[in-house]
N, C-alpha and C positions, 0 to 999 in steps of 0.2 A: 408124118406128123402124129403125135399122140393126142389123146382126148384133152388133156390139160392145156396143151399148147393151143389147140383149136378153140377152146373156151376162152382162153386169154385173148386171143386175136379177135374173136367174135364179140367179146364184151366191149371192145372199142369201136366196133363197126355198127353203123346205123342201117337197119334193113331198108331196102328200097333205094338206097343211094348207090351210085356206081362204085365198083371196087377200085377205081382209079388205076387200073392195070397193075394192081398189087397181087402178085402170084400167091403170097401167103394167105391173103383174104380169100382168094378163089379156092385155094386148097382147103381152107377151113370150111368153106361153104360146101365143098364136095364131101368133106367129112360129115357134115350134118346130114347129107343125103344117104351116106353109107352106114352111119352108126346110129342106131335107134336111141341110145342113151344121150348122145350129143343132140340129136334132133329133139328129144323131149326137153332137155335143158334149154335149148334154143327157143322153143315155143314158150316156155315159162318166162324166159328172159324178155322176149318180145312182148308178152302180155303185161309184164311188170312195167316195161318202158311205155306202153300205150296208156296204162293207168296213170303213171306219173305225168305224162304229157297232157292228158286230159285234165288232171288236177291243176297243173300249172296254167293251162289255157283258161280255166275258170277263175283263177285268182286275180284280184284287182291289184294294180300297182298303186301304192299309196301316193297321194298327191304330194308333189314337191320332193319326191325321192331323188330325182336326177339332180336337183339343186343341192340337196344335202350330201350326195355321194361325190359328185365331181367338185373338186376344189376350185374356188374362184382365183383366177390369176390376174393380178393387177399389172397393168402396163408400167414397167419401170424403165427409167432411162438408164442406158449403160453407164457404168462407172468410167469416167475419163480421168486418167492419171497423166500428170505432166511427165515429160521426158526425163527430168532430173530426179523424180522420186525413185525411179528404178536404180539409178546410180547411188542414191543415198542408202537405199536398202542393201545394195551389194556391199557398200563400204561398211555399214553396220555389221553385216554378217561376217565380213573379213576381220573386223575388230574383235568380235566375240570369239571367232575361231582362234585368232592369235592369242587372245587373253587366256583361253582354255589351254592352249599349247604351252605357253610360258609359265602358267601357274602350276602345271604338273611337271615341268622340267626341273630336274635337280642338278643340272650341270653335267660335265663330262664324266663318263664312267671311269673310276679308278679301282683296279683290283686291290683287294686287301693285301697289305704287305706282311702282316703278321696275324696271328690268331686273335690278338687283342683288338686290332683294327677291324677284323671280321665281326667279332662280338659286338663292338661299338656300333658298327653299321647295322647289324640285325636288330639291336636294341632301338636304334633310331627309327626303324620301320615300325616296331611295335608301339612306340610312343605316338606315332602319327595316327 
């Protein structure tokens, strides 16, 4: 494990808590004991964490914050749909799908018999 990887792992670890049988955390802690640069960084990191924790502990929580942050959920009755409404919706969807299909259908394909027929067919595409 290199120094950067040890720092990355230890930056997510809270000192004093068990390593939860995580071999990577234990290896990073051994790196702290073996490498003086990592040990110095770790001491500075822990001091910064202690300062932040003490500042947070002395900060008062504004009155009514929980009520402002958590949304109020009103009890709503579930929407009850009758059995026939599902069938009506399905029929409406089928009608729309069939209308879309038949509005784009131009009839059976007929290959152009001559160059003039081909030209007329291509011009009809451009006119649309």
